[in-house]
DSSP file (Angstrom, degrees, kcal/mol; ACC not computed):
  #  RESIDUE AA STRUCTURE BP1 BP2  ACC     N-H-->O    O-->H-N    N-H-->O    O-->H-N    TCO  KAPPA ALPHA  PHI   PSI    X-CA   Y-CA   Z-CA
    1    1 A M              0   0    0      0, 0.0     2,-0.1     0, 0.0    17,-0.0   0.000 360.0 360.0 360.0 130.0  216.2  -52.2  255.9
    2    2 A K        -     0   0    0      1,-0.1    16,-0.2    17,-0.0     3,-0.1  -0.414 360.0-141.3 -78.3 155.8  213.4  -49.8  255.5
    3    3 A K  S    S-     0   0    0      1,-0.3    15,-2.4    14,-0.1     2,-0.3   0.872  70.4 -16.7 -87.4 -40.9  212.7  -48.5  251.9
    4    4 A Y  E     -A   17   0A   0     13,-0.3     2,-0.3    27,-0.0    -1,-0.3  -0.995  47.1-160.9-158.7 160.2  211.9  -44.8  252.8
    5    5 A E  E     -A   16   0A   0     11,-2.1    11,-3.0    -2,-0.3     2,-0.2  -0.980  22.2-125.5-147.5 153.9  210.9  -42.2  255.4
    6    6 A F  E     -A   15   0A   0     -2,-0.3     2,-0.4     9,-0.2     9,-0.2  -0.565  23.0-176.2 -87.8 150.7  209.4  -38.7  255.1
    7    7 A F  E     -A   14   0A   0      7,-2.7     7,-2.8    -2,-0.2     2,-0.2  -0.992  28.4-106.9-144.5 157.4  210.7  -35.5  256.6
    8    8 A E  E     +A   13   0A   0     -2,-0.4     2,-0.3     5,-0.2     5,-0.2  -0.555  33.6 179.9 -77.6 141.5  209.5  -32.0  256.7
    9    9 A H  E >   -A   12   0A   0      3,-1.7     3,-3.1    -2,-0.2    -2,-0.0  -0.992  49.6 -71.9-141.8 148.7  211.1  -29.4  254.6
   10   10 A T  T 3  S-     0   0    0     -2,-0.3     3,-0.1     1,-0.3    -2,-0.0  -0.075 113.4 -26.1 -47.8 116.7  210.1  -25.7  254.5
   11   11 A A  T 3  S+     0   0    0      1,-0.2   129,-0.6   128,-0.1    -1,-0.3   0.592 133.6  77.5  52.0  13.9  206.8  -25.7  252.6
   12   12 A D  E <  S-AB   9 139A   0     -3,-3.1    -3,-1.7   127,-0.1     2,-0.4  -0.763  76.8-119.7-134.6-180.0  207.8  -28.9  251.0
   13   13 A I  E     -AB   8 138A   0    125,-2.1   125,-3.9    -2,-0.2     2,-0.3  -0.986  23.4-161.0-126.4 139.9  208.0  -32.5  251.7
   14   14 A G  E     -AB   7 137A   0     -7,-2.8    -7,-2.7    -2,-0.4     2,-0.4  -0.877   2.0-157.9-116.6 154.6  211.3  -34.7  251.6
   15   15 A V  E     -AB   6 136A   0    121,-2.5   121,-2.1    -2,-0.3     2,-0.4  -0.998   5.6-155.6-127.1 135.9  211.9  -38.3  251.4
   16   16 A R  E     -AB   5 135A   0    -11,-3.0   -11,-2.1    -2,-0.4     2,-0.4  -0.896  23.0-168.3-102.6 135.5  215.0  -40.3  252.4
   17   17 A V  E     -AB   4 134A   0    117,-2.9   117,-1.4    -2,-0.4     2,-0.4  -0.982  12.3-162.1-132.4 134.8  215.3  -43.6  250.5
   18   18 A W  E     + B   0 133A   0    -15,-2.4     2,-0.3    -2,-0.4   115,-0.2  -0.897  17.2 160.1-117.5 141.0  217.4  -46.7  250.8
   19   19 A A  E     - B   0 132A   0    113,-2.5   113,-2.2    -2,-0.4     3,-0.1  -0.989  43.6-131.8-153.1 160.2  218.1  -49.5  248.3
   20   20 A H  S    S+     0   0    0     -2,-0.3     2,-0.3     1,-0.2    -1,-0.1   0.809  94.6   7.7 -84.4 -28.8  220.5  -52.3  247.4
   21   21 A N  S  > S-     0   0    0    111,-0.1     4,-2.6    -3,-0.1    -1,-0.2  -0.953  83.0 -95.9-149.8 163.7  220.8  -51.1  243.8
   22   22 A E  H  > S+     0   0    0     -2,-0.3     4,-2.1     1,-0.2     5,-0.2   0.880 118.6  49.7 -53.6 -45.5  219.8  -48.3  241.5
   23   23 A E  H  > S+     0   0    0      1,-0.2     4,-1.8     2,-0.2    -1,-0.2   0.934 112.8  47.2 -59.7 -45.1  216.6  -50.0  240.0
   24   24 A E  H  > S+     0   0    0      1,-0.2     4,-2.6     2,-0.2    -1,-0.2   0.879 109.5  56.5 -64.6 -38.0  215.3  -50.8  243.5
   25   25 A F  H  X S+     0   0    0     -4,-2.6     4,-2.1     1,-0.2    -1,-0.2   0.907 109.1  44.9 -63.1 -46.1  216.2  -47.2  244.5
   26   26 A F  H  X S+     0   0    0     -4,-2.1     4,-1.4     2,-0.2    -1,-0.2   0.814 113.0  49.2 -66.7 -28.4  214.0  -45.8  241.6
   27   27 A V  H  X S+     0   0    0     -4,-1.8     4,-2.7     2,-0.2     5,-0.2   0.914 111.2  51.3 -76.7 -40.1  211.1  -48.1  242.4
   28   28 A N  H  X S+     0   0    0     -4,-2.6     4,-2.0     1,-0.2    -2,-0.2   0.895 108.8  51.3 -62.8 -38.6  211.4  -47.1  246.2
   29   29 A C  H  X S+     0   0    0     -4,-2.1     4,-2.0     2,-0.2    -1,-0.2   0.898 110.4  49.8 -57.7 -43.8  211.3  -43.4  245.2
   30   30 A A  H  X S+     0   0    0     -4,-1.4     4,-2.2     1,-0.2    -2,-0.2   0.878 108.9  51.1 -66.3 -41.9  208.2  -44.1  243.2
   31   31 A D  H  X S+     0   0    0     -4,-2.7     4,-1.6     1,-0.2    -1,-0.2   0.865 111.0  49.2 -63.9 -35.9  206.5  -45.9  246.1
   32   32 A A  H  X S+     0   0    0     -4,-2.0     4,-1.9    -5,-0.2    -2,-0.2   0.895 107.6  54.1 -68.1 -40.1  207.2  -43.1  248.3
   33   33 A L  H  X S+     0   0    0     -4,-2.0     4,-1.2     1,-0.2    -2,-0.2   0.949 112.7  42.1 -58.2 -53.8  205.8  -40.5  245.9
   34   34 A F  H  X S+     0   0    0     -4,-2.2     4,-2.3     1,-0.2    -1,-0.2   0.731 108.6  60.8 -73.9 -23.9  202.5  -42.3  245.5
   35   35 A K  H  < S+     0   0    0     -4,-1.6    -1,-0.2     1,-0.2    -2,-0.2   0.894 107.5  46.8 -61.2 -42.7  202.3  -43.0  249.3
   36   36 A L  H  < S+     0   0    0     -4,-1.9    76,-0.4    -3,-0.2    -2,-0.2   0.849 116.4  42.8 -61.5 -39.3  202.4  -39.4  249.7
   37   37 A M  H  < S-     0   0    0     -4,-1.2    74,-2.6    74,-0.2    75,-0.5   0.859 121.1  -4.9 -85.2 -44.4  199.8  -38.7  247.1
   38   38 A V  S  < S-     0   0    0     -4,-2.3     2,-1.0    72,-0.2    -1,-0.2  -0.955  76.1 -88.5-150.3 164.5  197.0  -41.3  247.7
   39   39 A N        -     0   0    0     70,-0.4    -4,-0.1    -2,-0.3    -3,-0.1  -0.756  55.7-145.6 -72.7 110.5  196.1  -44.4  249.6
   40   40 A K        +     0   0    0     -2,-1.0    -1,-0.2    -9,-0.1    -5,-0.0   0.778  61.2 109.4 -66.4 -40.8  197.7  -46.6  247.0
   41   41 A K        -     0   0    0      1,-0.1     2,-0.5    -3,-0.1    -2,-0.1  -0.161  49.3-168.9 -49.3 116.8  195.7  -49.9  246.7
   42   42 A E        -     0   0    0     37,-0.1     2,-0.3     2,-0.1    -1,-0.1  -0.960   1.6-165.0-110.9 128.7  194.0  -49.6  243.2
   43   43 A E        +     0   0    0     -2,-0.5     2,-0.3    59,-0.1    59,-0.2  -0.702  42.6  35.5-108.3 155.8  191.3  -52.1  242.4
   44   44 A G  S    S+     0   0    0     -2,-0.3     2,-0.3    57,-0.1    -2,-0.1  -0.629  99.0   7.8 101.0-154.5  189.7  -53.1  239.2
   45   45 A K        -     0   0    0     -2,-0.3    57,-0.4     1,-0.1     2,-0.2  -0.426  66.6-152.4 -66.5 120.1  191.0  -53.4  235.7
   46   46 A Y        -     0   0    0     -2,-0.3     2,-0.3    55,-0.1    55,-0.2  -0.598  14.5-178.7 -96.4 155.0  194.8  -53.0  235.4
   47   47 A R  E     -D  100   0B   0     53,-3.2    53,-2.6    -2,-0.2     2,-0.4  -0.937  21.6-119.0-142.9 171.1  196.7  -51.6  232.3
   48   48 A E  E     -D   99   0B   0     -2,-0.3     2,-0.3    51,-0.2    51,-0.2  -0.876  21.8-175.3-115.8 149.5  200.3  -51.1  231.5
   49   49 A E  E     -D   98   0B   0     49,-1.4    49,-2.9    -2,-0.4     2,-0.4  -0.875  13.2-143.9-128.7 161.9  202.3  -48.0  230.6
   50   50 A E  E     -D   97   0B   0     -2,-0.3     2,-0.4    47,-0.2    47,-0.2  -0.982   7.4-166.2-130.8 141.8  206.0  -47.5  229.6
   51   51 A I  E     -D   96   0B   0     45,-2.8    45,-2.6    -2,-0.4     2,-0.4  -0.989   4.6-176.7-126.1 144.7  208.4  -44.9  230.4
   52   52 A N  E     +D   95   0B   0     -2,-0.4     2,-0.3    43,-0.2    43,-0.2  -0.983  14.7 170.4-133.2 119.7  211.7  -44.5  228.5
   53   53 A L  E     -D   94   0B   0     41,-2.7    41,-2.3    -2,-0.4     2,-0.4  -0.941  20.1-163.9-129.5 156.9  214.1  -41.7  229.7
   54   54 A E  E     +D   93   0B   0     -2,-0.3     2,-0.3    39,-0.2    39,-0.2  -0.998  17.6 166.9-140.0 144.1  217.6  -40.5  229.1
   55   55 A A  E     -D   92   0B   0     37,-1.5    37,-0.7    -2,-0.4     3,-0.1  -0.920  43.8-121.1-150.3 170.9  219.7  -38.1  231.2
   56   56 A E  S    S+     0   0    0     -2,-0.3     2,-0.3     1,-0.2    -1,-0.1   0.718  95.5  19.6 -83.9 -26.9  223.2  -36.9  231.7
   57   57 A S  S  > S-     0   0    0      1,-0.1     4,-2.7    35,-0.1     5,-0.2  -0.948  77.8-111.3-148.9 159.5  223.4  -38.0  235.4
   58   58 A L  H  > S+     0   0    0     -2,-0.3     4,-2.1     1,-0.2     5,-0.1   0.861 118.4  54.3 -67.8 -33.4  221.6  -40.4  237.8
   59   59 A E  H  > S+     0   0    0      2,-0.2     4,-2.2     1,-0.2    -1,-0.2   0.877 109.2  47.6 -65.2 -42.0  220.2  -37.4  239.7
   60   60 A E  H  > S+     0   0    0      2,-0.2     4,-2.1     1,-0.2    -2,-0.2   0.890 109.8  52.0 -64.1 -36.6  218.7  -36.0  236.5
   61   61 A L  H  X S+     0   0    0     -4,-2.7     4,-3.2     2,-0.2     5,-0.2   0.933 110.1  50.9 -64.7 -44.6  217.2  -39.3  235.5
   62   62 A L  H  X S+     0   0    0     -4,-2.1     4,-2.4     1,-0.2    -2,-0.2   0.935 110.7  47.0 -60.7 -46.8  215.6  -39.5  239.0
   63   63 A V  H  X S+     0   0    0     -4,-2.2     4,-2.7     1,-0.2    54,-0.3   0.922 114.5  46.6 -54.0 -48.6  214.1  -36.1  238.8
   64   64 A N  H  X S+     0   0    0     -4,-2.1     4,-2.0     2,-0.2    -2,-0.2   0.927 111.5  52.8 -68.3 -40.4  212.8  -36.8  235.3
   65   65 A W  H  X S+     0   0    0     -4,-3.2     4,-2.9     2,-0.2    -2,-0.2   0.943 112.7  43.2 -54.0 -53.8  211.4  -40.2  236.4
   66   66 A L  H  X S+     0   0    0     -4,-2.4     4,-2.1     1,-0.2    -1,-0.2   0.913 114.3  49.3 -62.6 -43.9  209.5  -38.8  239.3
   67   67 A N  H  X S+     0   0    0     -4,-2.7     4,-1.9     2,-0.2    -1,-0.2   0.790 110.1  51.9 -70.6 -26.4  208.2  -35.9  237.3
   68   68 A E  H  X S+     0   0    0     -4,-2.0     4,-2.9    -5,-0.2     5,-0.3   0.959 109.9  50.8 -70.9 -50.1  207.1  -38.3  234.5
   69   69 A L  H  X S+     0   0    0     -4,-2.9     4,-2.6     1,-0.2    -2,-0.2   0.914 110.0  48.2 -51.3 -45.7  205.2  -40.4  237.1
   70   70 A I  H  X S+     0   0    0     -4,-2.1     4,-1.9     2,-0.2     5,-0.3   0.895 112.6  49.2 -65.1 -41.6  203.5  -37.3  238.4
   71   71 A S  H  X S+     0   0    0     -4,-1.9     4,-3.8     2,-0.2     3,-0.5   0.988 110.4  50.4 -55.8 -56.6  202.5  -36.2  234.8
   72   72 A I  H  X S+     0   0    0     -4,-2.9     6,-1.5     1,-0.3     4,-1.1   0.856 111.1  49.8 -56.9 -35.8  201.2  -39.7  234.0
   73   73 A F  H  < S+     0   0    0     -4,-2.6     4,-0.3    -5,-0.3    -1,-0.3   0.907 119.9  34.6 -68.0 -37.7  199.0  -39.6  237.2
   74   74 A F  H  < S+     0   0    0     -4,-1.9    -2,-0.2    -3,-0.5    -3,-0.2   0.821 127.2  36.6 -87.3 -37.9  197.5  -36.2  236.6
   75   75 A V  H  < S+     0   0    0     -4,-3.8    -3,-0.2    -5,-0.3    -2,-0.1   0.952 130.8  27.6 -78.5 -50.2  197.3  -36.3  232.8
   76   76 A C  S  < S-     0   0    0     -4,-1.1    -3,-0.2    -5,-0.5    -2,-0.1   0.437  94.6-128.1 -91.1  -8.1  196.3  -39.9  232.3
   77   77 A S        +     0   0    0     -4,-0.3    26,-3.7    -5,-0.3     2,-0.5   0.863  59.7 148.3  61.6  36.6  194.6  -40.6  235.6
   78   78 A F  E     -E  102   0B   0     -6,-1.5    -1,-0.2    24,-0.3    24,-0.2  -0.878  32.6-168.5-113.8 130.6  196.9  -43.7  235.9
   79   79 A L  E     -E  101   0B   0     22,-2.9    22,-2.0    -2,-0.5     2,-0.1  -0.942  17.7-143.7-118.6 111.8  198.1  -44.9  239.4
   80   80 A P  E     +E  100   0B   0      0, 0.0    20,-0.3     0, 0.0     3,-0.1  -0.449  24.5 173.9 -71.7 146.8  200.9  -47.4  239.1
   81   81 A V  E     +     0   0B   0     18,-3.7     2,-0.3     1,-0.3    19,-0.2   0.451  67.8  37.7-124.3 -14.0  201.0  -50.2  241.6
   82   82 A E  E     -E   99   0B   0     17,-1.9    17,-2.0     2,-0.0     2,-0.4  -1.000  64.2-165.1-140.0 138.0  203.9  -52.2  240.2
   83   83 A Y  E     -E   98   0B   0     -2,-0.3     2,-0.5    15,-0.2    15,-0.2  -0.968  13.3-171.8-120.9 136.3  207.1  -51.2  238.6
   84   84 A K  E     -E   97   0B   0     13,-1.6    13,-1.9    -2,-0.4     2,-0.5  -0.945  23.5-174.8-123.5 111.8  209.8  -53.0  236.6
   85   85 A V  E     -E   96   0B   0     -2,-0.5     2,-0.4    11,-0.2    11,-0.2  -0.842  11.8-179.0-109.4 137.8  212.8  -50.7  236.2
   86   86 A K  E     -E   95   0B   0      9,-3.1     9,-2.6    -2,-0.5     2,-0.4  -0.983   8.3-162.3-131.7 127.5  215.9  -51.2  234.1
   87   87 A L  E     -E   94   0B   0     -2,-0.4     2,-0.3     7,-0.2     7,-0.2  -0.899   4.1-170.2-113.3 141.3  218.8  -48.8  233.9
   88   88 A E  E   > -E   93   0B   0      5,-2.4     5,-2.6    -2,-0.4     2,-0.3  -0.909  13.4-138.3-126.1 153.5  221.5  -48.8  231.2
   89   89 A E  T   5 +     0   0    0     -2,-0.3     3,-0.2     3,-0.2    -2,-0.0  -0.753  67.4  55.0-111.1 157.3  224.7  -46.7  231.1
   90   90 A K  T   5S+     0   0    0     -2,-0.3    -1,-0.2     0, 0.0     2,-0.1   0.950 128.6  23.4  54.5  74.0  226.4  -44.9  228.2
   91   91 A P  T   5S-     0   0    0      0, 0.0     2,-0.4     0, 0.0   -35,-0.1   0.634 111.5-123.5 -78.4 167.0  224.1  -43.3  227.5
   92   92 A L  E   5 +D   55   0B   0    -37,-0.7   -37,-1.5    -3,-0.2     2,-0.3  -0.583  43.9 170.1 -69.7 122.9  222.2  -43.3  230.9
   93   93 A R  E   < -DE  54  88B   0     -5,-2.6    -5,-2.4    -2,-0.4     2,-0.4  -0.990  28.2-155.2-135.0 151.7  218.8  -44.7  230.3
   94   94 A L  E     -DE  53  87B   0    -41,-2.3   -41,-2.7    -2,-0.3     2,-0.4  -0.989   7.5-174.8-124.1 134.7  215.8  -45.9  232.1
   95   95 A Y  E     +DE  52  86B   0     -9,-2.6    -9,-3.1    -2,-0.4     2,-0.4  -0.991  14.3 178.2-121.3 132.9  213.3  -48.3  230.8
   96   96 A A  E     -DE  51  85B   0    -45,-2.6   -45,-2.8    -2,-0.4     2,-0.5  -1.000  22.3-158.5-140.9 138.1  210.2  -48.9  233.0
   97   97 A Q  E     -DE  50  84B   0    -13,-1.9   -13,-1.6    -2,-0.4     2,-0.4  -0.976  19.3-162.1-114.3 119.2  207.1  -51.0  232.7
   98   98 A L  E     -DE  49  83B   0    -49,-2.9   -49,-1.4    -2,-0.5     2,-0.5  -0.786   8.5-165.7-101.2 145.3  204.2  -49.8  234.9
   99   99 A K  E     +DE  48  82B   0    -17,-2.0   -18,-3.7    -2,-0.4   -17,-1.9  -0.996  35.7 111.2-124.3 127.7  201.2  -51.8  235.9
  100  100 A G  E     -DE  47  80B   0    -53,-2.6   -53,-3.2    -2,-0.5     2,-0.2  -0.934  49.0-103.1-169.5-159.8  198.1  -50.0  237.5
  101  101 A G  E     - E   0  79B   0    -22,-2.0   -22,-2.9    -2,-0.3     2,-0.4  -0.742  43.6 -73.7-135.3 178.9  194.7  -48.8  237.3
  102  102 A E  E     - E   0  78B   0    -57,-0.4     2,-0.6    -2,-0.2   -24,-0.3  -0.639  35.5-144.7 -80.0 133.4  192.7  -45.6  236.7
  103  103 A F        -     0   0    0    -26,-3.7     3,-0.1    -2,-0.4   -61,-0.0  -0.877  10.8-163.4 -99.3 117.5  192.6  -43.1  239.4
  104  104 A N    >>  -     0   0    0     -2,-0.6     4,-1.8     1,-0.1     3,-1.4  -0.918   4.2-164.2-101.4 105.0  189.2  -41.3  239.6
  105  105 A P  T 34 S+     0   0    0      0, 0.0     5,-0.2     0, 0.0    -1,-0.1   0.696  88.5  61.2 -69.1 -16.9  189.6  -38.1  241.7
  106  106 A Y  T 34 S+     0   0    0      1,-0.2     3,-0.1     3,-0.1    -3,-0.0   0.715 114.0  33.5 -76.3 -16.2  185.9  -38.0  242.0
  107  107 A Q  T <4 S+     0   0    0     -3,-1.4     2,-0.3     1,-0.1    -1,-0.2   0.594 121.9  42.0-107.5 -25.0  185.8  -41.2  243.7
  108  108 A R  S  < S-     0   0    0     -4,-1.8     2,-0.3   -70,-0.0    -1,-0.1  -0.925  77.8-118.8-129.5 153.1  189.1  -41.2  245.7
  109  109 A K        -     0   0    0     -2,-0.3     2,-0.7    -3,-0.1   -70,-0.4  -0.635  14.1-137.8 -84.4 134.7  190.9  -38.5  247.7
  110  110 A I        -     0   0    0     -2,-0.3   -72,-0.2     1,-0.2     3,-0.2  -0.915  14.6-162.6 -93.2 123.5  194.4  -37.2  246.9
  111  111 A N  S    S+     0   0    0    -74,-2.6     2,-0.4    -2,-0.7   -74,-0.2   0.956  72.5   7.2 -67.3 -57.4  196.1  -36.9  250.1
  112  112 A T  S    S-     0   0    0    -75,-0.5     2,-0.9   -76,-0.4    -1,-0.3  -0.999  72.1-136.7-128.7 123.5  199.0  -34.5  249.1
  113  113 A E        -     0   0    0     -2,-0.4     2,-0.6    -3,-0.2   -76,-0.0  -0.747  21.7-158.3 -79.7 111.7  199.1  -32.8  245.7
  114  114 A I        -     0   0    0     -2,-0.9    26,-0.2     1,-0.2     3,-0.1  -0.832  11.9-173.0 -94.2 124.2  202.8  -33.1  244.6
  115  115 A K        -     0   0    0     24,-2.4     2,-0.3    -2,-0.6    25,-0.2   0.906  61.1 -30.7 -79.2 -49.8  203.7  -30.5  242.0
  116  116 A A  E     -C  139   0A   0     23,-1.3    23,-3.1   -46,-0.0     2,-0.4  -0.979  51.0-108.6-168.1 151.8  207.1  -31.8  241.2
  117  117 A A  E     -C  138   0A   0    -54,-0.3    21,-0.2    -2,-0.3     2,-0.2  -0.796  47.5-155.7 -81.9 136.0  210.3  -33.5  242.3
  118  118 A T  E     -C  137   0A   0     19,-2.9    19,-0.6    -2,-0.4    -1,-0.0  -0.645  29.8-128.7-115.2 169.0  213.1  -31.0  242.6
  119  119 A Y  E >   +     0   0A   0     -2,-0.2     3,-1.6    17,-0.1     2,-0.4   0.507  67.1 124.4 -90.5   3.6  216.8  -30.7  242.5
  120  120 A H  E 3  S-     0   0A   0      1,-0.3    17,-0.3    17,-0.2    -2,-0.2  -0.445  94.7 -16.1 -63.9 116.2  216.9  -28.9  245.7
  121  121 A N  E 3  S+     0   0A   0     -2,-0.4    -1,-0.3     1,-0.2     2,-0.3   0.753  93.0 171.6  60.9  28.6  219.2  -30.6  248.2
  122  122 A L  E <   +     0   0A   0     -3,-1.6     2,-0.4    12,-0.1    -1,-0.2  -0.496   6.1 179.9 -72.1 128.7  218.9  -33.8  245.9
  123  123 A K  E     +C  135   0A   0     12,-1.9    12,-0.7    -2,-0.3     2,-0.4  -0.978  20.9 172.3-133.1 144.3  221.4  -36.6  247.0
  124  124 A I  E     +C  134   0A   0     -2,-0.4     2,-0.3    10,-0.2    10,-0.2  -0.904  24.6 145.7-144.1 120.4  222.2  -40.1  245.8
  125  125 A E  E     -C  133   0A   0      8,-3.1     8,-3.1    -2,-0.4     2,-0.4  -0.987  42.8-121.5-149.6 160.3  225.1  -41.8  247.4
  126  126 A K  E     -C  132   0A   0     -2,-0.3     6,-0.2     6,-0.2     2,-0.1  -0.837  26.2-142.0-102.6 147.8  226.4  -45.3  248.5
  127  127 A D    >   -     0   0    0      4,-2.5     3,-1.5    -2,-0.4    -1,-0.0  -0.252  40.3 -87.8 -89.0-177.2  227.4  -45.9  252.2
  128  128 A D  T 3  S+     0   0    0      1,-0.2    -1,-0.1     2,-0.1    -2,-0.0   0.631 128.6  59.1 -71.2  -7.5  230.4  -48.1  253.2
  129  129 A K  T 3  S-     0   0    0      2,-0.2    -1,-0.2     0, 0.0     3,-0.1   0.535 119.1-108.2 -92.9 -12.9  228.1  -51.1  253.1
  130  130 A G  S <  S+     0   0    0     -3,-1.5     2,-0.5     1,-0.3    -2,-0.1   0.564  72.8 141.0  92.5   3.7  227.2  -50.6  249.4
  131  131 A I        -     0   0    0   -113,-0.0    -4,-2.5  -110,-0.0    -1,-0.3  -0.721  49.3-131.1 -91.3 134.7  223.7  -49.5  250.3
  132  132 A L  E     +BC  19 126A   0   -113,-2.2  -113,-2.5    -2,-0.5     2,-0.3  -0.605  31.1 175.2 -74.8 137.1  222.2  -46.6  248.1
  133  133 A K  E     +BC  18 125A   0     -8,-3.1    -8,-3.1    -2,-0.3     2,-0.3  -0.981   4.2 155.4-142.4 152.1  220.7  -43.8  250.1
  134  134 A G  E     -BC  17 124A   0   -117,-1.4  -117,-2.9    -2,-0.3     2,-0.3  -0.988  30.2-130.0-167.3 166.5  219.3  -40.5  248.9
  135  135 A E  E     -BC  16 123A   0    -12,-0.7   -12,-1.9    -2,-0.3     2,-0.4  -0.960  15.0-174.0-126.9 144.7  217.0  -37.6  249.5
  136  136 A V  E     -B   15   0A   0   -121,-2.1  -121,-2.5    -2,-0.3     2,-0.5  -0.999  13.5-149.5-136.9 137.0  214.5  -36.0  247.3
  137  137 A I  E     -BC  14 118A   0    -19,-0.6   -19,-2.9    -2,-0.4     2,-0.5  -0.904  13.0-153.5-108.4 132.3  212.5  -32.8  248.1
  138  138 A F  E     -BC  13 117A   0   -125,-3.9  -125,-2.1    -2,-0.5     2,-0.4  -0.908  13.4-132.6-104.8 133.3  208.9  -32.6  246.5
  139  139 A D  E      BC  12 116A   0    -23,-3.1   -24,-2.4    -2,-0.5   -23,-1.3  -0.696 360.0 360.0 -75.7 132.2  207.3  -29.2  245.8
  140  140 A V              0   0    0   -129,-0.6   -27,-0.2    -2,-0.4    -1,-0.1   0.311 360.0 360.0-117.9 360.0  203.7  -29.4  247.2
């Protein structure tokens, strides 16, 4: 099973994502995001960051997760290469440990500048085999 594929959307970019569970789905969405933005392999000294989020729905949590990753990338120059994601219910929370390195825009190129993950046409659903699939549109 492939993890994700990209599709064109009017003035934006979309990604279809597949996963066996919700944690894997969030990791695959993050991988797709950074695949769009940069040539991902980061070398050198790694550091860790943590993200803790709470939301009313899985869709809201996904958009918050992706937008938090975009923010950390641009504000902290942090490029994650590994993700450990844990989700809890009632209230719906995400705990993530990120491992990555510093992204220097003067030494490396940003392929596509992603402004934000959006709610436009956002979908997360399970198919009849229990596979999670979804679509996210990124504002570029």
